[in-house]
C-alpha positions as CSV (number, residue, x, y, z in Angstrom):
1,M,0.6,-8.5,22.5
2,D,0.1,-4.9,21.6
3,K,-1.5,-5.9,18.3
4,E,-3.8,-8.3,20.2
5,R,-4.8,-5.5,22.6
6,I,-5.5,-3.0,19.8
7,N,-7.6,-5.6,17.9
8,F,-9.6,-6.2,21.1
9,L,-10.2,-2.5,21.6
10,L,-11.1,-1.9,18.0
11,R,-13.4,-4.9,17.9
12,N,-15.3,-3.8,21.0
13,L,-15.4,-0.2,19.9
14,L,-16.8,-1.1,16.5
15,K,-19.5,-3.3,18.1
16,G,-20.4,-0.4,20.4
17,L,-20.5,2.1,17.6
18,L,-22.6,-0.2,15.4
19,W,-25.1,-0.8,18.2
20,F,-25.2,2.9,18.8
21,A,-25.7,3.7,15.1
22,V,-28.6,1.3,15.0
23,L,-30.2,3.0,18.0
24,I,-29.7,6.5,16.4
25,I,-31.1,5.4,13.1
26,V,-34.2,3.8,14.8
27,Y,-34.6,7.0,16.8
28,I,-34.4,9.3,13.8
29,V,-36.8,7.2,11.7
30,L,-39.3,6.8,14.5
31,K,-39.2,10.2,16.3
32,D,-41.5,12.0,13.8
33,R,-43.5,9.0,12.7
34,V,-44.5,7.4,15.9
35,E,-46.0,9.2,18.8
36,I,-44.5,7.7,21.9
37,H,-45.5,8.8,25.4
38,P,-42.8,8.1,27.9
39,E,-45.4,8.0,30.7
40,S,-46.9,4.9,29.1
41,L,-43.6,3.2,28.7
42,I,-42.0,3.8,32.1
43,G,-44.7,5.6,34.1
44,R,-44.1,9.0,35.6
45,V,-40.4,8.1,36.4
46,S,-39.1,10.2,33.5
47,D,-40.8,13.3,35.0
48,N,-38.9,12.8,38.3
49,S,-35.2,13.6,37.7
50,V,-34.1,12.2,41.1
51,A,-35.8,8.9,40.3
52,V,-34.0,8.7,36.9
53,Y,-30.6,9.5,38.5
54,L,-31.2,6.8,41.2
55,I,-32.2,4.2,38.6
56,F,-29.0,5.1,36.6
57,L,-26.9,4.8,39.8
58,G,-28.4,1.4,40.5
59,S,-27.8,0.3,37.0
60,E,-24.2,1.5,36.9
61,V,-23.4,-0.2,40.3
62,I,-25.1,-3.5,39.2
63,F,-22.9,-4.1,36.1
64,G,-24.5,-1.4,33.9
65,I,-27.7,-3.2,33.2
66,I,-29.2,-0.2,31.3
67,P,-27.0,1.4,28.7
68,P,-26.0,5.0,29.6
69,E,-27.2,6.2,26.2
70,F,-30.8,5.8,27.2
71,F,-30.3,8.2,30.1
72,M,-28.4,10.6,27.8
73,A,-31.4,10.5,25.4
74,W,-33.7,11.2,28.4
75,A,-31.6,14.2,29.3
76,A,-32.0,15.6,25.8
77,E,-35.8,15.7,26.0
78,P,-36.1,19.3,27.2
79,G,-34.2,20.6,24.2
80,D,-32.1,23.0,26.3
81,L,-28.4,22.6,25.5
82,E,-27.2,24.0,28.8
83,Y,-29.5,21.6,30.7
84,Y,-28.4,18.7,28.5
85,I,-24.7,19.4,29.2
86,L,-25.3,19.6,32.9
87,A,-27.4,16.5,33.0
88,V,-24.9,14.4,31.0
89,T,-22.0,15.7,33.1
90,F,-23.9,14.6,36.2
91,L,-24.6,11.2,34.6
92,A,-20.9,10.9,33.8
93,L,-20.0,11.7,37.4
94,I,-22.5,9.1,38.6
95,S,-21.0,6.5,36.3
96,Y,-17.4,7.4,37.4
97,G,-18.5,7.3,41.0
98,A,-20.2,3.9,40.5
99,G,-17.0,2.6,39.0
100,V,-15.0,3.7,42.0
101,L,-17.7,2.1,44.2
102,G,-17.4,-1.0,42.1
103,Y,-13.6,-1.1,42.7
104,W,-14.2,-1.0,46.5
105,I,-16.9,-3.6,46.3
106,G,-14.3,-5.8,44.5
107,R,-11.8,-5.1,47.3
108,F,-14.4,-6.0,49.9
109,L,-15.3,-9.2,48.0
110,N,-11.7,-10.1,47.9
111,K,-11.8,-10.4,51.7
112,A,-15.1,-12.5,51.8
113,L,-14.5,-16.1,52.4
114,L,-16.8,-17.5,49.6
115,Y,-15.3,-15.1,47.1
116,R,-11.8,-16.0,48.1
117,Y,-12.6,-19.7,47.5
118,A,-14.2,-18.9,44.1
119,R,-11.2,-16.7,43.2
120,R,-8.7,-19.4,44.1
121,R,-10.7,-22.0,42.2
122,F,-11.6,-20.0,39.1
123,F,-9.7,-16.7,38.8
124,T,-6.2,-17.4,39.9
125,Q,-5.0,-18.0,36.4
126,Y,-6.4,-14.6,35.3
127,E,-5.1,-12.5,38.3
128,T,-1.7,-11.9,36.8
129,L,-3.2,-10.9,33.5
130,L,-5.6,-8.5,35.2
131,R,-2.8,-6.9,37.1
132,R,-0.7,-6.6,33.9
133,F,-3.4,-5.6,31.4
134,G,-6.0,-4.3,33.8
135,G,-5.5,-0.6,32.8
136,F,-6.1,-1.5,29.2
137,L,-9.2,-3.5,30.0
138,L,-10.5,-0.6,32.1
139,F,-9.9,1.8,29.3
140,V,-11.8,-0.5,26.9
141,A,-14.7,-0.9,29.3
142,A,-14.8,2.9,29.9
143,V,-15.2,3.7,26.2
144,T,-17.1,0.7,24.8
145,P,-20.2,-1.3,25.9
146,L,-18.2,-3.7,28.0
147,P,-19.6,-3.7,31.5
148,F,-17.6,-0.9,33.2
149,S,-18.7,-1.6,36.7
150,A,-17.9,-5.4,36.4
151,V,-14.4,-4.6,35.2
152,C,-14.0,-2.1,38.1
153,M,-15.0,-4.8,40.5
154,L,-12.5,-7.3,39.0
155,L,-9.7,-4.8,39.2
156,G,-10.6,-4.0,42.8
157,S,-10.6,-7.7,43.6
158,V,-7.0,-8.1,42.4
159,K,-6.0,-4.9,44.2
160,Y,-5.1,-3.0,41.0
161,N,-3.2,0.2,41.7
162,F,-5.9,2.6,42.9
163,K,-4.2,5.8,41.6
164,N,-3.8,4.3,38.1
165,F,-7.4,3.0,38.3
166,L,-8.7,6.6,39.1
167,L,-6.7,8.1,36.2
168,I,-7.7,5.5,33.6
169,A,-11.3,5.5,34.7
170,L,-11.5,9.2,33.8
171,T,-11.7,8.1,30.2
172,R,-15.4,7.2,31.0
173,F,-16.0,10.9,30.5
174,L,-14.9,10.6,26.9
175,R,-17.6,8.1,26.2
176,F,-20.3,10.3,27.7
177,A,-19.0,13.3,25.8
178,F,-18.8,11.6,22.4
179,Y,-22.1,9.7,22.7
180,S,-24.1,12.6,24.1
181,Y,-22.8,14.8,21.3
182,L,-24.0,12.3,18.7
183,L,-27.4,12.0,20.5
184,W,-27.8,15.7,20.6
185,Q,-27.0,16.0,16.9
186,A,-29.4,13.1,16.1
187,G,-32.1,14.9,17.9
188,S,-31.8,17.9,15.5
189,I,-32.0,15.7,12.4
190,T,-35.4,15.2,10.8
191,L,-36.2,13.0,7.8
């Protein structure tokens, strides 16, 4: 089973890195050739840090609809490394907190009647696997594009050990550190 888990991790990590590489290449090619005005794309939201952080929080709680890398790229706009590090750290804290919130939403849904029926009907066969391999799945979701919040909710619904959950979920910070570093480096590259 260890080989299967490692293959799962590597497959998803490779998919995430390939997707990220495509985004970086497109960014590098277009950044000096195409004049893009963020206001025309998303209105004045990008000028309002609180609004951006609230959108990110909403996205992270609702299954990670918008990839965190877009928010990391937004944070890199001012060109100030100290600001960027603080902004990305804050984004990582929001993501981690949203994962913890997702865990507790999963615990709450476990008690809801409709969810209990659906769980009994569809998820019972996976419950043992989630308890057994949930930590590994959480690690993979934390460092790859798998939906982190959804995995957190699943683990909460099966009452995965909360202390283990908190420790493993810390690996989410690795993703933010690695991807933000690559984004910062890509911002300094010109063709």
